FIDO-185533 format. One line per 4 residues: number of its first residue (from 1); their letters; for each residue x, y, z negated of N, C-alpha, C. Coordinates in steps of 0.001 Angstrom, whole numbers, plus 500000, padded with zeros to 6 digits. Last residue first. Layout:
BEGIN
NUM> a> X:Y:Z:X:Y:Z:X:Y:Z | ...
! end
This chain:
BEGIN
330> xxxx> 496975:517828:504326:497807:516741:503910:497903:516592:502399 | 494630:519396:504676:495577:519232:505819:496446:517940:505544 | 491724:518090:502980:492935:518907:502905:493834:518503:504202 | 489953:515879:503059:489589:517305:503505:490907:518184:503714
326> xxxx> 490633:513587:501902:491043:513770:503188:490471:515101:503870 | 489847:512892:499265:491357:513383:499575:491518:514041:500913 | 487359:513623:497057:487656:513104:498275:488986:513750:498817 | 486341:514847:494747:487774:514369:494805:488128:513720:496108
322> xxxx> 483608:515299:495295:484627:516447:495078:486022:516035:495051 | 482250:513341:497882:482717:513436:496534:483773:514571:496330 | 481495:513376:500572:480697:514241:499589:481417:514318:498307 | 483007:511352:501780:483378:512739:502029:482694:513739:501169
318> xxxx> 482551:508643:501672:482994:509294:500436:483217:510821:500500 | 482123:507540:504290:481183:507240:503301:481309:508196:502001 | 482069:509172:507384:482902:508897:506204:481968:508625:504984 | 479956:507233:509698:480347:508523:509122:481098:508315:507826
314> xxxx> 479438:505824:512688:480145:505751:511575:480384:507040:510964 | 476072:505503:514098:477335:506235:514040:478026:505873:512738 | 473695:504337:514102:474642:503620:514872:475970:504552:514879 | 472451:505916:511955:471927:506028:513369:473072:505523:514319
310> xxxx> 475273:505304:510175:474060:506141:509994:473644:506263:511623 | 477315:503219:508280:476737:503385:509521:475378:504264:509376 | 480145:504589:506607:478651:504113:506453:478175:504197:507857 | 483574:503981:505937:482453:504533:506629:481166:503854:506382
306> xxxx> 486849:504905:504907:485695:503931:504534:484463:504640:505089 | 489351:505021:507152:488414:505988:506443:487175:505127:506152 | 492005:504320:508641:491342:503860:507419:490490:504931:506739 | 493148:505655:510857:492217:504568:510986:491380:504258:509832
302> xxxx> 493725:508900:511768:493616:508107:510645:492592:507140:510871 | 495970:510697:513476:494778:509805:513752:494904:508873:512542 | 497816:512698:514161:497008:512821:512778:495730:511886:512993 | 499504:512144:516111:498435:512918:516477:497325:513080:515272
298> xxxx> 502674:511322:517010:501902:511811:516059:500750:512633:516431 | 504672:510711:519024:503227:510114:519077:502293:510496:518111 | 507127:511871:518452:506115:512606:519276:504766:512093:519410 | 508394:509895:517145:507885:510955:516307:506858:511703:517255
294> xxxx> 509198:508222:519294:508239:507732:518282:507639:508914:517471 | 511078:509959:520469:509945:509420:521291:508769:509003:520413 | 512928:510210:518375:512089:511373:518898:510901:510876:519642 | 514048:507747:518257:513225:508023:517232:512383:509332:517610
290> xxxx> 515299:507844:520764:514250:506890:520639:513383:507226:519371 | 517202:509664:520192:516342:509952:521273:515137:509151:521136 | 518892:508522:518180:518051:509825:517871:516876:510030:518874 | 518327:504993:518375:519120:506169:518686:518221:507383:518418
286> xxxx> 517591:502606:515747:517207:503435:516932:518204:504532:517113 | 519296:499632:515187:518980:501033:514683:518630:501636:515926 | 519135:496291:513425:519095:497177:514593:518833:498521:514168 | 518640:494821:511338:519794:494553:511982:519907:495321:513433
282> xxxx> 516291:494949:509811:517403:495651:509264:518669:495347:510048 | 513958:493607:510457:514030:494891:511015:515382:495686:510552 | 512437:491163:509711:513736:491188:510607:513918:492624:511154 | 510054:491182:508586:511160:491468:507684:512577:491510:508432
278> xxxx> 508448:490374:510739:508185:491711:510083:509332:492078:509215 | 509012:487735:511367:509408:488782:512261:509390:490189:511528 | 507831:486315:509136:509327:486388:509245:509784:487608:510246 | 505216:486994:509635:505718:487270:508436:507160:487460:508537
274> xxxx> 504864:485683:512246:504958:487276:512049:505312:487673:510713 | 505090:482967:511720:506097:483710:512496:505991:485143:512489 | 503035:482558:509688:504520:482593:509367:505388:483254:510332 | 500389:484626:509082:500972:483871:510135:502518:483707:509956
270> xxxx> 499194:486487:507612:499166:485020:507045:499780:484222:508065 | 500143:489995:506973:499970:488826:507802:499903:487438:507057 | 500599:493256:506600:499823:492103:506099:499750:491179:507333 | 503325:495445:505804:502448:494820:506778:501869:493551:506232
266> xxxx> 504175:497793:504049:503598:496530:503565:502714:495908:504670 | 507115:499740:503835:506023:499299:504591:505465:497980:504046 | 508745:502850:502812:508344:501456:502429:507281:500967:503302 | 510735:504922:504503:509368:504833:504120:509152:503150:503945
262> xxxx> 513315:505668:505639:513167:505252:504125:511760:505298:503635 | 513491:505860:508260:513269:507140:507524:512999:506925:506113 | 513714:503102:508793:514866:504051:509246:514671:505401:508565 | 511378:502310:508252:512371:501827:507358:513617:502851:507560
258> xxxx> 509760:503216:510430:509449:503695:509058:510701:503420:508177 | 510946:502088:512748:510678:503443:512712:510576:504034:511343 | 510498:499365:512049:511879:499883:512232:511938:501328:511945 | 507764:499034:512447:508291:498991:511121:509568:499496:510950
254> xxxx> 507552:499361:515301:506812:500279:514319:507281:500229:512947 | 509207:497431:516143:509483:498701:516565:508729:499716:515656 | 507840:495096:515242:509061:495308:514640:509596:496730:515024 | 505505:495136:516788:505488:495363:515348:506780:495771:514802
250> xxxx> 506501:494649:519387:506076:496076:519063:505917:496268:517520 | 509629:492790:518913:508174:492851:519116:507759:494254:518786 | 512546:493376:520947:511919:493161:519805:510391:493129:520166 | 514644:494307:522706:514304:492857:522677:513669:492552:521348
246> xxxx> 514787:497010:523222:515580:496325:522082:515423:494909:521934 | 513234:497327:525485:514619:497866:525411:515359:497227:524429 | 510687:496349:524573:511501:495657:525805:512879:496151:525702 | 510180:498133:522588:510159:496751:522406:511035:495953:523442
242> xxxx> 510061:500455:524072:511122:500276:523145:511213:498893:522813 | 507798:500118:525505:508862:500194:526414:510020:500029:525359 | 505795:499922:523468:505988:498677:524417:507283:498767:525114 | 505785:502241:522508:506262:501297:521596:506610:500041:522476
238> xxxx> 504793:503791:524761:506223:504107:524197:506707:502920:523297 | 502243:502720:525003:503424:502571:525957:504723:502885:525409 | 500608:500916:522547:501097:502163:522891:502143:502147:523848 | 499545:498631:521298:499530:498628:522871:500124:500091:523364
234> xxxx> 499631:498979:518643:500437:498050:519183:500581:497992:520761 | 497547:501062:518448:498905:501467:518255:499839:500365:518859 | 494870:501912:520476:495434:500700:519789:496978:500868:519609 | 492452:504523:519784:493717:504002:520317:494315:502848:519604
230> xxxx> 488975:504001:519628:490283:504380:519000:491501:503779:519705 | 486587:503285:520596:487249:504331:521230:488630:504748:520612 | 485532:501363:519028:486076:500935:520227:486848:502054:521081 | 486456:501311:515710:485634:502006:516645:486264:501669:518058
226> xxxx> 486145:499299:512719:486876:499638:513988:485917:500189:515024 | 485664:498838:510123:484870:499837:510775:485549:500236:512020 | 487427:496878:509247:485925:496607:509378:485251:497652:510233 | 490461:496227:510999:489637:496916:509911:488120:496786:510171
222> xxxx> 492382:495013:512585:491243:494280:512039:490483:494932:511119 | 494461:496769:513196:493530:496486:514237:492344:495595:513642 | 496348:498599:511737:495211:497816:511138:494189:497634:512170 | 498782:499840:512445:497504:500402:512969:496242:499570:512538
218> xxxx> 500970:498948:511061:500741:498571:512540:499459:499079:513101 | 500747:499897:508550:501833:500452:509395:501878:500031:510857 | 498803:499861:506410:498315:499846:507848:499635:500297:508655 | 500751:501881:504113:499860:500912:504501:499243:500949:505876
214> xxxx> 503950:503012:503239:503012:503004:504347:502090:501815:504232 | 504967:504610:500288:504815:503341:500997:503547:503519:502103 | 507460:506912:499185:506340:506748:499907:506209:505240:500492 | 508588:508194:495997:508867:507326:497352:507501:507170:497978
210> xxxx> 508944:511261:494459:508107:510148:494730:508540:509495:496066 | 510258:513661:493867:510777:512511:493287:509824:511219:493589 | 509311:515981:495235:508898:515713:493794:509282:514353:493232 | 510324:515661:497698:510747:516857:497038:510412:516834:495612
206> xxxx> 508904:513494:498500:510341:513351:498400:510786:514574:497547 | 506271:514624:498924:506587:513409:497812:508067:513466:497543 | 506683:516360:500887:505974:516962:499671:506409:515880:498441 | 507492:514797:502888:508408:515766:502493:508039:516207:501156
202> xxxx> 505019:513308:503147:506371:512599:502799:507391:513523:502164 | 503339:515337:504074:503028:514615:502791:504305:513886:502244 | 504494:515959:506580:504504:517034:505361:504229:516343:504057 | 504356:513434:508003:505579:514240:507709:505519:515112:506476
198> xxxx> 502468:511535:508828:502411:512096:507313:503728:512751:507020 | 501820:510358:511203:503175:510149:510836:503244:510748:509292 | 499817:508562:512791:499626:509381:511564:500894:509402:510834 | 500990:507337:514857:499811:508117:515064:499389:509058:513899
194> xxxx> 503048:505742:513516:503428:506840:514412:502256:507836:514803 | 501786:505620:509989:502268:504992:511240:502563:506028:512365 | 499994:505093:507086:501050:505840:507826:501578:504963:508970 | 498053:505508:504301:498191:505048:505705:499155:505927:506172
190> xxxx> 500077:505479:501140:498952:506057:502079:499105:505351:503419 | 501177:505511:497996:500868:504599:498934:499704:505306:499853 | 503809:507002:496110:502478:507230:496804:502337:506285:497848 | 505565:506502:493114:505181:506121:494486:503844:506566:494844
186> xxxx> 505946:507470:490667:507075:507110:491355:506848:506775:492764 | 504550:509940:488588:504341:508968:489457:505614:508642:490342 | 506053:510260:485092:505709:510863:486456:505463:509741:487453 | 504608:510368:482185:505313:509276:483026:504949:509823:484445
182> xxxx> 503349:512752:481617:504660:512460:480806:505247:511191:481417 | 501432:514827:483682:502182:513577:483536:503307:513486:482592 | 500163:517206:484371:499857:516604:483196:500685:515330:482852 | 501170:517930:486896:500977:518964:485936:500659:518396:484542
178> xxxx> 500936:515506:488379:502330:515950:487976:502129:516973:486868 | 498300:515776:489242:498635:514604:488356:500083:515029:487690 | 498494:517912:490847:497584:517995:489855:497970:516908:488747 | 500231:516981:492942:500635:518032:492087:499705:518236:490798
174> xxxx> 498381:515141:493950:499499:514703:493466:500200:515830:492350 | 496359:516983:494987:496169:515976:493814:497380:515405:493172 | 497780:518206:496966:497230:518940:495846:496940:518104:494788 | 498335:516056:498688:499416:516800:498108:498936:517566:496875
170> xxxx> 495943:513378:498068:496572:514254:498821:497675:515192:498090 | 495925:509770:497634:495840:511055:496989:496438:512076:498033 | 496232:507005:498279:495311:507873:499009:495022:509268:498289 | 497537:506209:495181:497290:505767:496495:496142:506658:497033
166> xxxx> 500264:506521:492741:498933:506950:493430:498784:506317:494719 | 502055:504942:490004:501913:505642:491313:500457:505866:491703 | 504395:503773:487736:503086:504143:488034:503230:504860:489385 | 506479:500958:486430:506274:502379:487067:504872:502470:487561
162> xxxx> 506140:498783:484736:507452:499480:484784:507308:500864:485441 | 503885:497545:482376:504204:497988:483812:505481:498799:483723 | 503918:496996:479628:503204:496022:480657:503315:496389:482055 | 504913:498544:477575:505811:497411:478328:505121:496579:479226
158> xxxx> 503425:500348:476427:503231:498985:475932:504118:497982:476705 | 503919:502548:478017:504423:502468:476677:504344:501123:476082 | 502530:501781:480399:504083:501774:480415:504578:501761:478972 | 500075:502073:479472:500286:500682:479809:501947:500612:479948
154> xxxx> 499683:504763:479103:499842:503891:477847:500152:502380:478194 | 499484:505727:481685:500764:505937:480980:500925:505016:479719 | 496810:505089:482221:497966:504388:482901:499185:504449:482176 | 495555:507086:480639:495397:505736:480309:496453:504791:480999
150> xxxx> 496381:509295:482320:496837:509233:480909:496631:507792:480288 | 495013:508766:484669:496387:508691:484767:497011:508552:483229 | 492309:509244:483907:492742:507881:484170:494338:507777:484164 | 492498:512046:483576:492154:511243:482364:492745:509835:482634
146> xxxx> 493120:512739:486206:494077:513054:485208:493832:512240:484029 | 490671:512023:487491:491864:511106:487803:492978:511529:486774 | 487680:512545:485768:488919:513157:486419:490001:512127:486385 | 484632:511065:486754:485711:511128:485737:486987:511634:486422
142> xxxx> 482351:510817:488025:483135:512075:488276:484125:512258:487303 | 481097:508215:490183:481282:508796:488821:482035:509910:489016 | 478399:507294:492650:479681:507806:492066:479740:508044:490643 | 477027:505020:494644:476861:505580:493348:478174:506113:492669
138> xxxx> 476777:505376:498249:477528:505089:497001:477048:505676:495695 | 473792:504633:500039:474919:505439:499711:475547:504956:498378 | 471521:503007:500387:472788:502492:501085:474021:503407:500694 | 469306:503776:499090:469501:504134:500600:470795:503771:501220
134> xxxx> 469597:503099:496513:468609:502389:497228:468842:502588:498847 | 473216:503080:495894:471848:503677:495736:470925:502926:496683 | 475587:500665:494907:474859:501408:495890:473566:501965:495340 | 478802:499899:493824:477458:500198:493404:476691:501146:494316
130> xxxx> 480944:497675:494341:480402:498808:495351:479110:499133:494814 | 481437:496153:492164:482573:496886:492759:482168:497867:493761 | 479765:495785:489118:479530:495944:490634:480588:496716:491325 | 480465:496278:486613:481208:495107:487277:480843:495023:488720
126> xxxx> 481216:499719:485812:480477:498563:485706:481152:497344:486447 | 480636:503137:486846:481202:502254:485991:480501:500857:485964 | 480540:504430:490036:479905:504225:488832:480472:502984:488131 | 483862:505468:491343:482470:504876:491516:481846:504576:490204
122> xxxx> 486090:508129:491721:485547:507032:491055:484192:506625:491474 | 489029:509274:493630:487587:509234:493231:487174:508116:492622 | 491547:508568:494640:491326:509603:493552:489940:509638:492949 | 492220:505073:494542:491646:506171:495191:491482:507198:494136
118> xxxx> 493996:503467:492960:493689:503076:494412:493168:504180:495285 | 496731:504057:491059:495301:504317:491104:494862:504313:492600 | 499024:501394:490703:498591:502585:491310:497032:502764:491077 | 501974:500060:489210:500368:500114:489161:500013:501472:489662
114> xxxx> 504756:497915:489476:504174:499289:489946:502741:498895:489940 | 505558:495611:488297:506485:496516:488607:505917:497894:488948 | 503895:494102:485363:503927:494509:486854:505057:495489:487063 | 504412:491232:483218:504306:492692:483564:504231:492841:485024
110> xxxx> 503821:488523:483296:503792:489199:482065:503896:490672:482169 | 501297:486815:485575:502681:487607:485231:502658:488236:483857 | 499258:485836:486895:499981:485072:486197:501409:485609:485917 | 497331:487290:488288:498488:487126:489021:499577:486257:488170
106> xxxx> 495274:487263:486354:495051:486611:487595:496337:486308:488329 | 496628:488681:484279:496249:487461:484088:496020:486666:485371 | 496834:491293:485615:497975:490616:485043:497707:489077:484909 | 494054:491692:486152:494989:491684:487165:496205:490848:486684
102> xxxx> 493161:492101:483389:492600:491019:484285:493583:490759:485354 | 494782:494235:482609:495076:492879:481950:494381:491751:482765 | 493600:496279:484126:494971:495967:484219:495291:494512:483737 | 491068:496276:482877:491196:496065:484348:492583:495558:484626
98> xxxx> 491771:497026:480182:491165:495626:480504:491207:495325:481921 | 492878:499608:480635:493700:498468:480200:492975:497091:480416 | 490589:501102:481811:491955:500925:482449:492736:499673:482032 | 488420:501723:480316:488302:500626:481204:489707:500222:481852
94> xxxx> 489034:503995:478955:488754:502849:478112:488642:501491:478987 | 488988:506024:480993:490241:505617:480347:489997:504353:479589 | 487397:505148:484017:487220:505579:482700:488393:505211:481795 | 487872:503802:486376:488563:505036:486158:488433:505445:484712
90> xxxx> 486781:501496:487590:487510:501416:486376:488355:502569:485954 | 485909:501538:490156:484803:501379:489147:485406:501407:487749 | 488069:501646:491801:487356:502947:491620:486267:502824:490422 | 490960:499634:490597:489678:499933:491461:488931:501129:490906
86> xxxx> 494365:499907:490521:493146:499966:489671:492014:500444:490719 | 496600:497551:492017:495921:498923:492089:494621:498728:491174 | 500057:496408:491954:498593:496107:492083:498018:497544:491961 | 503284:495009:493005:502390:496056:492838:500945:495654:492848
82> xxxx> 506263:493513:492228:504866:493229:492487:504205:494542:492184 | 509399:492404:493178:508716:493604:492980:507170:493411:493315 | 511753:490077:492010:510570:490315:492664:509951:491665:492200 | 513958:489656:490368:514224:490017:491666:512942:490247:492584
78> xxxx> 512785:488806:487944:513546:490033:488017:513840:490504:489381 | 511830:486287:488449:510976:487233:488223:511632:488621:488451 | 513750:484430:491012:513557:484918:489550:512535:486030:489525 | 512603:481784:493165:512935:483310:492977:512803:483577:491544
74> xxxx> 512402:479032:492762:513208:479545:493860:513607:481024:493700 | 512727:478214:489258:512049:478269:490465:512982:478916:491526 | 514121:478537:486700:514184:477221:487403:513538:477201:488787 | 511849:481143:485773:513008:480294:485401:512945:478952:486139
70> xxxx> 510136:482354:488682:510368:482170:487367:511545:481380:486946 | 507859:481407:491386:508730:482465:490759:508893:482161:489174 | 506271:479527:492535:507595:479901:493211:508469:480849:492436 | 504031:478966:491128:504818:477871:491724:506187:478301:492152
66> xxxx> 503084:481595:490458:503443:480626:489311:504266:479451:489922 | 502650:482592:492930:503834:483194:492158:504165:482101:491002 | 500467:481088:493758:501755:481078:494426:502905:481560:493639 | 498549:481887:491774:498977:480457:491923:500275:480272:492567
62> xxxx> 498338:484590:492295:498927:484119:490939:499427:482702:491052 | 496922:484581:494643:498429:485051:494674:499114:484575:493461 | 494508:483716:493607:495216:482751:494497:496793:483173:494721 | 493869:485933:492026:493884:484539:491589:494751:483723:492309
58> xxxx> 493704:488022:494056:494839:488114:493046:495017:486690:492342 | 491842:488530:495889:492525:487363:496109:493810:487184:495130 | 490296:490916:495971:489598:489610:495708:490340:488363:495800 | 490947:493339:496567:491217:492512:497640:490581:491115:497278
54> xxxx> 490646:494759:494251:489589:494868:495057:489751:493941:496292 | 493245:494586:492812:492200:493903:492307:490961:493810:493405 | 495959:494167:495115:494981:494945:494538:493755:494313:494010 | 499521:493961:496050:498186:493256:495655:497143:494456:495351
50> xxxx> 502483:493234:497702:501506:494394:497375:500015:493686:497280 | 505639:492103:496838:504405:491691:497226:503354:492907:496832 | 508915:491651:497658:507966:492686:497363:506496:492270:497943 | 510825:490149:498823:510872:490260:497289:509962:491407:496979
46> xxxx> 511410:487845:501413:510570:488904:500850:510681:488885:499308 | 512780:485474:502301:513546:486621:501758:512713:487816:501242 | 511516:483203:503049:512270:483853:504045:512793:485124:503542 | 510096:482521:500738:511102:481619:501119:511970:482182:502376
42> xxxx> 508217:484544:500401:509207:484374:499474:510449:483521:500005 | 506599:483844:502581:507352:485061:502574:508479:485065:501649 | 505515:481230:501734:506351:481331:502973:507233:482570:502921 | 504000:482064:499560:505154:481169:499319:506146:481153:500575
38> xxxx> 502194:483777:500821:503032:484422:499769:504309:483357:499618 | 500845:482028:502474:501536:483289:503072:502590:483782:501965 | 499806:480322:500802:500768:479806:501666:501591:480906:502209 | 497820:482148:499655:498874:481409:498766:500025:480959:499657
34> xxxx> 496196:482898:501562:497095:484019:501129:498192:483188:500127 | 494374:481032:502569:495562:481463:503454:496583:482212:502660 | 492535:480585:500700:493009:479446:501367:494204:479843:502304 | 490983:483679:501334:491226:482624:500441:491531:481384:501309
30> xxxx> 492727:486019:503746:491664:485271:503257:492024:484198:502190 | 493682:489243:503445:494219:487858:503586:493269:486992:502870 | 492763:491785:503068:492074:491101:504088:492762:489614:504313 | 495855:492773:501847:494627:493181:502001:494002:492447:503161
26> xxxx> 498496:492230:501309:497586:491196:501081:496098:491549:501368 | 501832:492741:502646:500530:493189:502212:499563:492134:502167 | 505002:492266:501414:503956:491642:502220:502740:492199:501578 | 507431:494841:502248:506750:493886:501392:505504:493286:502121
22> xxxx> 510420:496656:502806:509384:495757:503400:508817:494772:502421 | 512117:497810:500959:511555:498616:501941:510354:497766:502790 | 511914:497119:497401:512304:496674:498854:511426:497417:499941 | 513017:499178:495024:511723:498730:495609:512176:498459:497092
18> xxxx> 514677:499075:491974:514761:499107:493524:513542:498461:493995 | 514342:501379:489264:514019:500186:489929:514348:500276:491431 | 514731:503894:488252:515931:503057:488370:515711:501844:489071 | 512582:505615:488328:512630:504730:487148:513897:503930:487102
14> xxxx> 512569:506629:490809:513190:507537:489824:513238:506812:488395 | 513746:503886:493096:512697:504740:492276:513389:505661:491241 | 515356:503559:495864:515497:503579:494461:514468:504492:493812 | 514538:501107:498371:514641:502555:498011:514830:502495:496461
10> xxxx> 516440:498578:500221:515510:499037:499280:515564:500568:499146 | 518211:497120:501911:516957:497316:502250:516010:497823:501269 | 520657:495970:501015:520730:497437:501518:519229:497963:501806 | 519821:493566:500378:520191:494379:499344:520237:495897:499658
6> xxxx> 519274:492460:502883:518140:492541:502020:518643:493721:500871 | 521801:492113:503813:520958:493071:504500:519669:493372:503618 | 522492:490209:502194:523308:491493:502037:522484:492494:502642 | 520993:488105:502924:520867:488563:501476:521553:490094:501407
2> xx> 522098:487630:505514:520591:488011:505315:520430:488753:503834 | 524601:486877:505427:524460:488259:505938:522999:488678:505482
! end
């Protein structure tokens, strides 16, 4: 039953690829923990791993993939969906392929299933991942993401990656990429959960042939710039009452809400019991009334906004960049 449930639990990309609705997120998964997490996840049926160069753990993920994936191993490469992302310091077209090849080598793979531009705006080129001015503000670059996109398309032509996508782009920026794309983006990855339902953005994507992946689907309680005043999604009364009604964990309620509307989720965990729980969301269904209750929680509350501390206040770090995505309504 489990494998059958897994087969039904994918979205179909416009490339013809099947992308599993639940993947393992690896942001903030520490060294020494992520390898075991990946191997455990694969052993309980995960077939989708979400990575990024900036997470600093692709080498260790690669060790896990080498041990568990390939001819004669537990999982064949063809049944695994692996995503990674281009970091902000590598947006210059000539930097794209070297950055991609480093990720590929670190992950010990011959191709990726999906490669995303991590953010629409660029930082100063070079090997310093967070280049700073003396006053602690970021050093930016203003290369157009449409030029970066053209360099990503060359990776597809070389057979190095099967699909391309965007992360943290708004609707206007997506259309801007579509206006020049010969390889159309297949996926948009954004923060998404009942407090930030992203209904307009999801509709915008689906109308243009993009699937949507939700990062921080559980509300990212361990983010660096957590504010004590922020609501805690996993403690939301509606979520807790539905967890009781269905005999599920609050996390499973949040994930089921997404997969039931065909939004891919990449919950991050290094805890085996939670990794297992997070994929056990395909054997129950919400009634329309329950979906309505969860839909009603939307308050456009964004947890993941990179911030700087100024006079003890968190202020959005990158809001002054002309390509900052979060000024638009969606």
